[in-house]
PyMOL CGO cylinders between C-alpha atoms (Angstrom):
from pymol import cmd
from pymol.cgo import CYLINDER

trace = [
    CYLINDER, 40.26, 60.23, -40.51, 38.15, 57.34, -40.24, 0.3, 1, 1, 1, 1, 1, 1,
    CYLINDER, 38.15, 57.34, -40.24, 34.54, 57.96, -40.10, 0.3, 1, 1, 1, 1, 1, 1,
    CYLINDER, 34.54, 57.96, -40.10, 32.39, 55.36, -38.70, 0.3, 1, 1, 1, 1, 1, 1,
    CYLINDER, 32.39, 55.36, -38.70, 28.40, 55.38, -38.94, 0.3, 1, 1, 1, 1, 1, 1,
    CYLINDER, 28.40, 55.38, -38.94, 25.81, 53.43, -37.36, 0.3, 1, 1, 1, 1, 1, 1,
    CYLINDER, 25.81, 53.43, -37.36, 22.63, 55.02, -38.29, 0.3, 1, 1, 1, 1, 1, 1,
    CYLINDER, 22.63, 55.02, -38.29, 20.42, 56.98, -36.20, 0.3, 1, 1, 1, 1, 1, 1,
    CYLINDER, 20.42, 56.98, -36.20, 17.64, 54.20, -35.31, 0.3, 1, 1, 1, 1, 1, 1,
    CYLINDER, 17.64, 54.20, -35.31, 19.49, 51.25, -33.46, 0.3, 1, 1, 1, 1, 1, 1,
    CYLINDER, 19.49, 51.25, -33.46, 22.71, 50.99, -31.38, 0.3, 1, 1, 1, 1, 1, 1,
    CYLINDER, 22.71, 50.99, -31.38, 25.44, 48.98, -33.28, 0.3, 1, 1, 1, 1, 1, 1,
    CYLINDER, 25.44, 48.98, -33.28, 27.56, 48.04, -30.25, 0.3, 1, 1, 1, 1, 1, 1,
    CYLINDER, 27.56, 48.04, -30.25, 29.15, 44.75, -31.98, 0.3, 1, 1, 1, 1, 1, 1,
    CYLINDER, 29.15, 44.75, -31.98, 30.52, 47.02, -35.02, 0.3, 1, 1, 1, 1, 1, 1,
    CYLINDER, 30.52, 47.02, -35.02, 31.76, 49.89, -32.63, 0.3, 1, 1, 1, 1, 1, 1,
    CYLINDER, 31.76, 49.89, -32.63, 33.24, 47.39, -30.21, 0.3, 1, 1, 1, 1, 1, 1,
    CYLINDER, 33.24, 47.39, -30.21, 35.18, 45.79, -33.25, 0.3, 1, 1, 1, 1, 1, 1,
    CYLINDER, 35.18, 45.79, -33.25, 36.53, 49.24, -34.46, 0.3, 1, 1, 1, 1, 1, 1,
    CYLINDER, 36.53, 49.24, -34.46, 37.52, 50.41, -31.18, 0.3, 1, 1, 1, 1, 1, 1,
    CYLINDER, 37.52, 50.41, -31.18, 39.23, 46.93, -30.30, 0.3, 1, 1, 1, 1, 1, 1,
    CYLINDER, 39.23, 46.93, -30.30, 41.47, 47.86, -33.61, 0.3, 1, 1, 1, 1, 1, 1,
    CYLINDER, 41.47, 47.86, -33.61, 42.21, 51.21, -32.87, 0.3, 1, 1, 1, 1, 1, 1,
    CYLINDER, 42.21, 51.21, -32.87, 43.40, 50.15, -29.77, 0.3, 1, 1, 1, 1, 1, 1,
    CYLINDER, 43.40, 50.15, -29.77, 45.52, 47.18, -31.02, 0.3, 1, 1, 1, 1, 1, 1,
    CYLINDER, 45.52, 47.18, -31.02, 46.74, 48.45, -34.60, 0.3, 1, 1, 1, 1, 1, 1,
    CYLINDER, 46.74, 48.45, -34.60, 48.47, 51.71, -33.19, 0.3, 1, 1, 1, 1, 1, 1,
    CYLINDER, 48.47, 51.71, -33.19, 46.98, 53.48, -36.05, 0.3, 1, 1, 1, 1, 1, 1,
    CYLINDER, 46.98, 53.48, -36.05, 47.48, 57.05, -35.83, 0.3, 1, 1, 1, 1, 1, 1,
    CYLINDER, 47.48, 57.05, -35.83, 44.34, 58.04, -37.81, 0.3, 1, 1, 1, 1, 1, 1,
    CYLINDER, 44.34, 58.04, -37.81, 41.66, 59.94, -36.20, 0.3, 1, 1, 1, 1, 1, 1,
    CYLINDER, 41.66, 59.94, -36.20, 38.53, 57.87, -35.44, 0.3, 1, 1, 1, 1, 1, 1,
    CYLINDER, 38.53, 57.87, -35.44, 35.17, 59.56, -35.36, 0.3, 1, 1, 1, 1, 1, 1,
    CYLINDER, 35.17, 59.56, -35.36, 31.96, 57.37, -34.70, 0.3, 1, 1, 1, 1, 1, 1,
    CYLINDER, 31.96, 57.37, -34.70, 28.33, 58.32, -34.34, 0.3, 1, 1, 1, 1, 1, 1,
    CYLINDER, 28.33, 58.32, -34.34, 27.11, 55.12, -32.69, 0.3, 1, 1, 1, 1, 1, 1,
    CYLINDER, 27.11, 55.12, -32.69, 23.30, 56.35, -32.24, 0.3, 1, 1, 1, 1, 1, 1,
    CYLINDER, 23.30, 56.35, -32.24, 21.11, 55.64, -28.87, 0.3, 1, 1, 1, 1, 1, 1,
    CYLINDER, 21.11, 55.64, -28.87, 24.11, 53.59, -27.54, 0.3, 1, 1, 1, 1, 1, 1,
    CYLINDER, 24.11, 53.59, -27.54, 25.79, 54.57, -24.16, 0.3, 1, 1, 1, 1, 1, 1,
    CYLINDER, 25.79, 54.57, -24.16, 29.29, 52.95, -25.24, 0.3, 1, 1, 1, 1, 1, 1,
    CYLINDER, 29.29, 52.95, -25.24, 32.27, 55.11, -24.39, 0.3, 1, 1, 1, 1, 1, 1,
    CYLINDER, 32.27, 55.11, -24.39, 35.99, 55.04, -25.84, 0.3, 1, 1, 1, 1, 1, 1,
    CYLINDER, 35.99, 55.04, -25.84, 39.45, 56.14, -25.20, 0.3, 1, 1, 1, 1, 1, 1,
    CYLINDER, 39.45, 56.14, -25.20, 40.15, 55.46, -28.49, 0.3, 1, 1, 1, 1, 1, 1,
    CYLINDER, 40.15, 55.46, -28.49, 37.39, 57.18, -30.66, 0.3, 1, 1, 1, 1, 1, 1,
    CYLINDER, 37.39, 57.18, -30.66, 35.33, 60.36, -30.68, 0.3, 1, 1, 1, 1, 1, 1,
    CYLINDER, 35.33, 60.36, -30.68, 32.15, 59.23, -30.22, 0.3, 1, 1, 1, 1, 1, 1,
    CYLINDER, 32.15, 59.23, -30.22, 28.90, 61.09, -30.91, 0.3, 1, 1, 1, 1, 1, 1,
    CYLINDER, 28.90, 61.09, -30.91, 25.38, 59.87, -30.30, 0.3, 1, 1, 1, 1, 1, 1,
    CYLINDER, 25.38, 59.87, -30.30, 24.08, 61.81, -33.58, 0.3, 1, 1, 1, 1, 1, 1,
    CYLINDER, 24.08, 61.81, -33.58, 25.84, 64.37, -35.21, 0.3, 1, 1, 1, 1, 1, 1,
    CYLINDER, 25.84, 64.37, -35.21, 24.16, 67.37, -37.02, 0.3, 1, 1, 1, 1, 1, 1,
    CYLINDER, 24.16, 67.37, -37.02, 24.03, 67.26, -40.82, 0.3, 1, 1, 1, 1, 1, 1,
    CYLINDER, 24.03, 67.26, -40.82, 26.29, 70.04, -41.61, 0.3, 1, 1, 1, 1, 1, 1,
    CYLINDER, 26.29, 70.04, -41.61, 28.82, 68.70, -39.11, 0.3, 1, 1, 1, 1, 1, 1,
    CYLINDER, 28.82, 68.70, -39.11, 28.05, 64.95, -40.68, 0.3, 1, 1, 1, 1, 1, 1,
    CYLINDER, 28.05, 64.95, -40.68, 29.01, 66.39, -44.01, 0.3, 1, 1, 1, 1, 1, 1,
    CYLINDER, 29.01, 66.39, -44.01, 32.03, 67.58, -42.88, 0.3, 1, 1, 1, 1, 1, 1,
    CYLINDER, 32.03, 67.58, -42.88, 33.21, 64.42, -41.25, 0.3, 1, 1, 1, 1, 1, 1,
    CYLINDER, 33.21, 64.42, -41.25, 32.38, 62.45, -44.49, 0.3, 1, 1, 1, 1, 1, 1,
    CYLINDER, 32.38, 62.45, -44.49, 34.47, 65.17, -46.57, 0.3, 1, 1, 1, 1, 1, 1,
    CYLINDER, 34.47, 65.17, -46.57, 37.59, 64.86, -44.37, 0.3, 1, 1, 1, 1, 1, 1,
    CYLINDER, 37.59, 64.86, -44.37, 37.54, 61.33, -43.73, 0.3, 1, 1, 1, 1, 1, 1,
    CYLINDER, 37.54, 61.33, -43.73, 39.76, 58.89, -45.77, 0.3, 1, 1, 1, 1, 1, 1,
    CYLINDER, 39.76, 58.89, -45.77, 37.09, 56.22, -45.84, 0.3, 1, 1, 1, 1, 1, 1,
    CYLINDER, 37.09, 56.22, -45.84, 34.10, 55.29, -43.58, 0.3, 1, 1, 1, 1, 1, 1,
    CYLINDER, 34.10, 55.29, -43.58, 32.53, 52.24, -41.93, 0.3, 1, 1, 1, 1, 1, 1,
    CYLINDER, 32.53, 52.24, -41.93, 29.46, 51.19, -41.50, 0.3, 1, 1, 1, 1, 1, 1,
    CYLINDER, 29.46, 51.19, -41.50, 26.46, 49.07, -41.05, 0.3, 1, 1, 1, 1, 1, 1,
    CYLINDER, 26.46, 49.07, -41.05, 24.78, 48.18, -44.06, 0.3, 1, 1, 1, 1, 1, 1,
    CYLINDER, 24.78, 48.18, -44.06, 22.71, 51.08, -44.46, 0.3, 1, 1, 1, 1, 1, 1,
    CYLINDER, 22.71, 51.08, -44.46, 21.55, 52.59, -48.03, 0.3, 1, 1, 1, 1, 1, 1,
    CYLINDER, 21.55, 52.59, -48.03, 21.87, 55.95, -46.33, 0.3, 1, 1, 1, 1, 1, 1,
    CYLINDER, 21.87, 55.95, -46.33, 25.61, 55.06, -45.87, 0.3, 1, 1, 1, 1, 1, 1,
    CYLINDER, 25.61, 55.06, -45.87, 26.12, 53.25, -48.95, 0.3, 1, 1, 1, 1, 1, 1,
    CYLINDER, 26.12, 53.25, -48.95, 24.77, 55.86, -51.31, 0.3, 1, 1, 1, 1, 1, 1,
    CYLINDER, 24.77, 55.86, -51.31, 26.22, 58.65, -49.66, 0.3, 1, 1, 1, 1, 1, 1,
    CYLINDER, 26.22, 58.65, -49.66, 29.89, 57.18, -49.67, 0.3, 1, 1, 1, 1, 1, 1,
    CYLINDER, 29.89, 57.18, -49.67, 29.55, 56.86, -53.45, 0.3, 1, 1, 1, 1, 1, 1,
    CYLINDER, 29.55, 56.86, -53.45, 28.09, 60.24, -54.20, 0.3, 1, 1, 1, 1, 1, 1,
    CYLINDER, 28.09, 60.24, -54.20, 31.27, 61.58, -52.14, 0.3, 1, 1, 1, 1, 1, 1,
    CYLINDER, 31.27, 61.58, -52.14, 33.35, 58.76, -53.62, 0.3, 1, 1, 1, 1, 1, 1,
    CYLINDER, 33.35, 58.76, -53.62, 34.72, 57.99, -50.46, 0.3, 1, 1, 1, 1, 1, 1,
    CYLINDER, 34.72, 57.99, -50.46, 35.34, 53.82, -49.69, 0.3, 1, 1, 1, 1, 1, 1,
    CYLINDER, 35.34, 53.82, -49.69, 33.18, 52.78, -47.55, 0.3, 1, 1, 1, 1, 1, 1,
    CYLINDER, 33.18, 52.78, -47.55, 33.63, 49.05, -45.32, 0.3, 1, 1, 1, 1, 1, 1,
    CYLINDER, 33.63, 49.05, -45.32, 29.98, 47.78, -44.62, 0.3, 1, 1, 1, 1, 1, 1,
    CYLINDER, 29.98, 47.78, -44.62, 29.30, 45.30, -41.90, 0.3, 1, 1, 1, 1, 1, 1,
    CYLINDER, 29.30, 45.30, -41.90, 26.19, 44.18, -41.92, 0.3, 1, 1, 1, 1, 1, 1,
    CYLINDER, 26.19, 44.18, -41.92, 23.92, 43.77, -38.84, 0.3, 1, 1, 1, 1, 1, 1,
    CYLINDER, 23.92, 43.77, -38.84, 22.04, 40.67, -37.97, 0.3, 1, 1, 1, 1, 1, 1,
    CYLINDER, 22.04, 40.67, -37.97, 18.70, 39.91, -36.35, 0.3, 1, 1, 1, 1, 1, 1,
    CYLINDER, 18.70, 39.91, -36.35, 19.83, 36.73, -34.49, 0.3, 1, 1, 1, 1, 1, 1,
    CYLINDER, 19.83, 36.73, -34.49, 21.98, 39.24, -32.22, 0.3, 1, 1, 1, 1, 1, 1,
    CYLINDER, 21.98, 39.24, -32.22, 18.89, 41.37, -31.70, 0.3, 1, 1, 1, 1, 1, 1,
    CYLINDER, 18.89, 41.37, -31.70, 20.67, 44.29, -34.10, 0.3, 1, 1, 1, 1, 1, 1,
    CYLINDER, 20.67, 44.29, -34.10, 17.79, 44.68, -36.22, 0.3, 1, 1, 1, 1, 1, 1,
    CYLINDER, 17.79, 44.68, -36.22, 14.66, 43.38, -37.05, 0.3, 1, 1, 1, 1, 1, 1,
    CYLINDER, 14.66, 43.38, -37.05, 15.11, 41.45, -39.92, 0.3, 1, 1, 1, 1, 1, 1,
    CYLINDER, 15.11, 41.45, -39.92, 18.31, 40.35, -41.89, 0.3, 1, 1, 1, 1, 1, 1,
    CYLINDER, 18.31, 40.35, -41.89, 17.80, 42.71, -44.63, 0.3, 1, 1, 1, 1, 1, 1,
    CYLINDER, 17.80, 42.71, -44.63, 21.06, 44.14, -44.55, 0.3, 1, 1, 1, 1, 1, 1,
    CYLINDER, 21.06, 44.14, -44.55, 22.59, 40.77, -45.92, 0.3, 1, 1, 1, 1, 1, 1,
    CYLINDER, 22.59, 40.77, -45.92, 20.70, 41.09, -48.76, 0.3, 1, 1, 1, 1, 1, 1,
    CYLINDER, 20.70, 41.09, -48.76, 22.23, 44.68, -49.31, 0.3, 1, 1, 1, 1, 1, 1,
    CYLINDER, 22.23, 44.68, -49.31, 25.62, 43.05, -48.68, 0.3, 1, 1, 1, 1, 1, 1,
    CYLINDER, 25.62, 43.05, -48.68, 24.77, 40.86, -51.38, 0.3, 1, 1, 1, 1, 1, 1,
    CYLINDER, 24.77, 40.86, -51.38, 23.91, 43.52, -53.56, 0.3, 1, 1, 1, 1, 1, 1,
    CYLINDER, 23.91, 43.52, -53.56, 26.68, 45.97, -53.11, 0.3, 1, 1, 1, 1, 1, 1,
    CYLINDER, 26.68, 45.97, -53.11, 29.27, 42.97, -52.98, 0.3, 1, 1, 1, 1, 1, 1,
    CYLINDER, 29.27, 42.97, -52.98, 31.07, 43.89, -56.34, 0.3, 1, 1, 1, 1, 1, 1,
    CYLINDER, 31.07, 43.89, -56.34, 30.47, 47.66, -56.45, 0.3, 1, 1, 1, 1, 1, 1,
    CYLINDER, 30.47, 47.66, -56.45, 33.68, 49.77, -56.91, 0.3, 1, 1, 1, 1, 1, 1,
    CYLINDER, 33.68, 49.77, -56.91, 34.18, 51.51, -53.22, 0.3, 1, 1, 1, 1, 1, 1,
    CYLINDER, 34.18, 51.51, -53.22, 32.32, 48.90, -51.23, 0.3, 1, 1, 1, 1, 1, 1,
    CYLINDER, 32.32, 48.90, -51.23, 33.70, 46.53, -49.14, 0.3, 1, 1, 1, 1, 1, 1,
    CYLINDER, 33.70, 46.53, -49.14, 32.19, 43.98, -47.51, 0.3, 1, 1, 1, 1, 1, 1,
    CYLINDER, 32.19, 43.98, -47.51, 33.37, 42.29, -43.91, 0.3, 1, 1, 1, 1, 1, 1,
    CYLINDER, 33.37, 42.29, -43.91, 31.33, 39.87, -42.05, 0.3, 1, 1, 1, 1, 1, 1,
    CYLINDER, 31.33, 39.87, -42.05, 33.76, 39.39, -39.06, 0.3, 1, 1, 1, 1, 1, 1,
    CYLINDER, 33.76, 39.39, -39.06, 36.21, 40.54, -37.07, 0.3, 1, 1, 1, 1, 1, 1,
    CYLINDER, 36.21, 40.54, -37.07, 39.00, 39.24, -38.73, 0.3, 1, 1, 1, 1, 1, 1,
    CYLINDER, 39.00, 39.24, -38.73, 37.52, 40.27, -42.05, 0.3, 1, 1, 1, 1, 1, 1,
    CYLINDER, 37.52, 40.27, -42.05, 37.30, 43.90, -40.52, 0.3, 1, 1, 1, 1, 1, 1,
    CYLINDER, 37.30, 43.90, -40.52, 40.68, 43.99, -38.91, 0.3, 1, 1, 1, 1, 1, 1,
    CYLINDER, 40.68, 43.99, -38.91, 42.53, 42.66, -42.20, 0.3, 1, 1, 1, 1, 1, 1,
    CYLINDER, 42.53, 42.66, -42.20, 40.61, 45.42, -44.11, 0.3, 1, 1, 1, 1, 1, 1,
    CYLINDER, 40.61, 45.42, -44.11, 41.47, 48.19, -41.55, 0.3, 1, 1, 1, 1, 1, 1,
    CYLINDER, 41.47, 48.19, -41.55, 44.92, 47.14, -41.30, 0.3, 1, 1, 1, 1, 1, 1,
    CYLINDER, 44.92, 47.14, -41.30, 45.26, 47.58, -45.61, 0.3, 1, 1, 1, 1, 1, 1,
    CYLINDER, 45.26, 47.58, -45.61, 43.11, 50.42, -45.54, 0.3, 1, 1, 1, 1, 1, 1,
    CYLINDER, 43.11, 50.42, -45.54, 45.70, 52.66, -47.84, 0.3, 1, 1, 1, 1, 1, 1,
    CYLINDER, 45.70, 52.66, -47.84, 44.32, 50.26, -50.72, 0.3, 1, 1, 1, 1, 1, 1,
    CYLINDER, 44.32, 50.26, -50.72, 40.84, 51.31, -50.64, 0.3, 1, 1, 1, 1, 1, 1,
    CYLINDER, 40.84, 51.31, -50.64, 39.62, 53.05, -53.32, 0.3, 1, 1, 1, 1, 1, 1,
    CYLINDER, 39.62, 53.05, -53.32, 35.92, 55.01, -53.54, 0.3, 1, 1, 1, 1, 1, 1,
    CYLINDER, 35.92, 55.01, -53.54, 33.36, 54.29, -55.89, 0.3, 1, 1, 1, 1, 1, 1,
    CYLINDER, 33.36, 54.29, -55.89, 30.56, 56.30, -58.29, 0.3, 1, 1, 1, 1, 1, 1,
    CYLINDER, 30.56, 56.30, -58.29, 26.82, 56.80, -57.66, 0.3, 1, 1, 1, 1, 1, 1,
    CYLINDER, 26.82, 56.80, -57.66, 25.93, 56.17, -61.24, 0.3, 1, 1, 1, 1, 1, 1,
    CYLINDER, 25.93, 56.17, -61.24, 22.60, 58.28, -62.56, 0.3, 1, 1, 1, 1, 1, 1,
    CYLINDER, 22.60, 58.28, -62.56, 20.05, 55.86, -63.89, 0.3, 1, 1, 1, 1, 1, 1,
    CYLINDER, 20.05, 55.86, -63.89, 18.38, 56.42, -67.28, 0.3, 1, 1, 1, 1, 1, 1,
    CYLINDER, 18.38, 56.42, -67.28, 15.58, 56.88, -65.47, 0.3, 1, 1, 1, 1, 1, 1,
    CYLINDER, 15.58, 56.88, -65.47, 16.57, 59.52, -63.35, 0.3, 1, 1, 1, 1, 1, 1,
    CYLINDER, 16.57, 59.52, -63.35, 18.61, 61.04, -66.16, 0.3, 1, 1, 1, 1, 1, 1,
    CYLINDER, 18.61, 61.04, -66.16, 15.08, 61.40, -67.89, 0.3, 1, 1, 1, 1, 1, 1,
    CYLINDER, 15.08, 61.40, -67.89, 13.23, 63.16, -65.01, 0.3, 1, 1, 1, 1, 1, 1,
    CYLINDER, 13.23, 63.16, -65.01, 16.03, 65.36, -64.76, 0.3, 1, 1, 1, 1, 1, 1,
    CYLINDER, 16.03, 65.36, -64.76, 15.86, 66.36, -68.57, 0.3, 1, 1, 1, 1, 1, 1,
    CYLINDER, 15.86, 66.36, -68.57, 12.16, 66.40, -68.19, 0.3, 1, 1, 1, 1, 1, 1,
    CYLINDER, 12.16, 66.40, -68.19, 12.23, 68.75, -65.45, 0.3, 1, 1, 1, 1, 1, 1,
    CYLINDER, 12.23, 68.75, -65.45, 14.79, 71.11, -66.99, 0.3, 1, 1, 1, 1, 1, 1,
    CYLINDER, 14.79, 71.11, -66.99, 11.84, 71.56, -70.13, 0.3, 1, 1, 1, 1, 1, 1,
    CYLINDER, 11.84, 71.56, -70.13, 9.55, 72.26, -67.40, 0.3, 1, 1, 1, 1, 1, 1,
    CYLINDER, 9.55, 72.26, -67.40, 11.56, 74.90, -65.94, 0.3, 1, 1, 1, 1, 1, 1,
    CYLINDER, 11.56, 74.90, -65.94, 12.54, 76.17, -69.35, 0.3, 1, 1, 1, 1, 1, 1,
    CYLINDER, 12.54, 76.17, -69.35, 8.94, 77.02, -70.39, 0.3, 1, 1, 1, 1, 1, 1,
]
cmd.load_cgo(trace, "trace")
């Protein structure tokens, strides 16, 4: 199963339309579940939800082979936490998809991260999805500061 998520704040029909087009043209046998936010998009090729309860979303994450997402930090960090490959496609402010282009900065920051696959256009997305069997997951590594915080909290709780 492939999970597509665009977050809950702003629709991202450009990404949803591209994935829907790929599903239609590729003949994939994988189920595709898409969380589309406040969009009114409909599809004959994918199961569409505007929003998903957290428990159900965690089940989709657990069950999916990989995630396709906008370049949202929550989606990226979740994928790394559960070691699932994630394909990220940044929103563009010039197309009215967001207030600014901070997602372009996000993809630059994650471009060389294991398990994170950055695409910018239809051709890159279709190529990656057509070769998705080679995608591997990444790992969210705890920072030294986070490890120190956990250690200090454990010491406080032991007293």
